[in-house]
C-alpha positions in Angstrom: 0.1 -0.2 0.5 1.5 3.2 -1.1 1.9 5.9 1.8 1.5 9.9 1.2 1.5 12.0 3.8 1.2 9.4 6.5 -1.9 7.7 5.0 -2.1 4.7 3.3 -4.1 4.6 0.0 -5.7 1.7 -1.7 -3.9 -0.3 -3.9 -6.5 -1.4 -6.2 -8.2 1.8 -7.1 -7.1 4.5 -9.8 -4.4 6.9 -8.7 -6.8 9.7 -9.4 -9.6 8.1 -6.7 -6.8 6.9 -4.3 -5.8 10.5 -3.7 -9.2 11.3 -2.7 -8.4 9.3 0.8 -6.2 12.4 1.8 -8.4 14.9 4.0 -8.8 18.0 1.9 -8.2 16.3 -1.6 -11.4 15.8 -3.6 -12.1 15.1 -7.1 -11.0 18.2 -9.0 -7.8 18.5 -7.0 -6.7 15.1 -7.6 -7.0 15.3 -11.1 -4.8 18.4 -11.3 -2.0 16.9 -9.1 -2.1 13.7 -11.8 -1.7 16.1 -14.6 1.1 18.3 -12.7 3.0 15.2 -11.9 2.4 13.7 -15.7 1.1 10.7 -13.9 -1.5 8.3 -16.2 -4.9 8.8 -14.0 -6.0 5.1 -14.8 -3.1 3.9 -13.6 -3.5 1.5 -10.0 -1.9 3.1 -7.1 0.2 -0.3 -6.3 2.0 0.6 -10.0 3.2 3.8 -8.5 7.2 4.2 -8.6 9.0 5.9 -5.7 9.7 8.6 -8.2 6.0 9.4 -8.7 5.0 9.0 -5.2 8.0 11.7 -4.2 6.6 13.9 -7.2 3.2 13.9 -5.3 4.4 14.4 -2.1 6.3 17.5 -3.1 3.4 18.8 -4.9 1.0 18.4 -1.8 3.8 20.0 0.4 4.2 22.9 -1.8 0.5 23.8 -3.1 -1.8 22.3 -1.0 -3.1 22.2 2.6 -3.9 18.6 3.7 -4.3 16.4 6.6 -3.3 17.3 9.9 -2.4 21.0 8.8 -5.7 21.6 7.5 -7.6 19.9 10.3 -5.8 22.0 12.7 -6.6 25.3 10.6 -10.1 24.4 10.8 -10.4 23.7 14.4 -8.6 27.1 14.9 -11.1 28.7 12.7 -14.1 27.3 14.7 -12.5 28.4 18.0 -11.9 31.8 16.7 -15.5 32.2 15.8 -16.4 30.9 19.6 -14.1 33.3 21.0 -15.4 36.0 19.3 -18.9 35.1 20.0 -20.3 35.6 16.7 -23.8 33.8 15.8 -21.9 31.1 14.0 -19.4 30.5 17.2 -22.5 30.4 19.3 -24.2 27.6 17.0 -21.0 25.8 17.2 -20.9 25.9 21.0 -24.5 24.8 21.3 -24.0 22.0 18.8 -26.7 23.2 16.7 -26.8 23.4 12.9 -24.6 26.6 11.6 -25.2 27.6 7.9 -29.4 28.4 8.5 -30.9 25.0 8.5 -34.1 24.7 9.9 -34.1 23.2 13.5 -38.0 22.7 14.5 -38.0 19.6 12.8 -34.9 17.7 11.5 -31.3 18.8 12.5 -31.0 15.1 14.6 -27.6 14.7 13.5 -26.3 17.8 15.7 -28.7 17.8 18.2 -28.7 14.2 18.9 -31.2 12.1 20.3 -34.7 13.4 21.0 -35.3 14.5 24.6 -38.8 13.9 25.8 -40.4 16.5 27.7 -42.9 15.6 30.1 -46.1 17.2 31.3 -47.4 18.4 27.8 -49.9 15.8 27.3 -53.4 15.8 29.1 -53.2 19.5 30.3 -57.1 20.9 30.5 -58.2 24.3 30.7 -59.0 25.3 34.5 -61.8 27.7 35.3 
């Protein structure tokens, strides 16, 4: 299994798909990297030579922020939003959707399992 930036990429998949296993590399970026390195995109990852692997690693180092460095930057950005007390920071702190989604229904992924509130059923008007 070839190893790039500390991540094992799958052997049996084409290079342009295997590169997507790196955090921060998507479809378009992986194609661009293959073109810059003059590597056939359909070539299997196990067929890459050490020279080609080093070319890919050097391009990733120079031009892209990937893996640990990118994860750290994202966490710092979220921490900054929390610290300045922005609306988005407050949503992050409370564990609610950040980008304007509705929360009356849905949003269960962010909010977690339902918390049942007792005492709503059977309340009658008193006169």
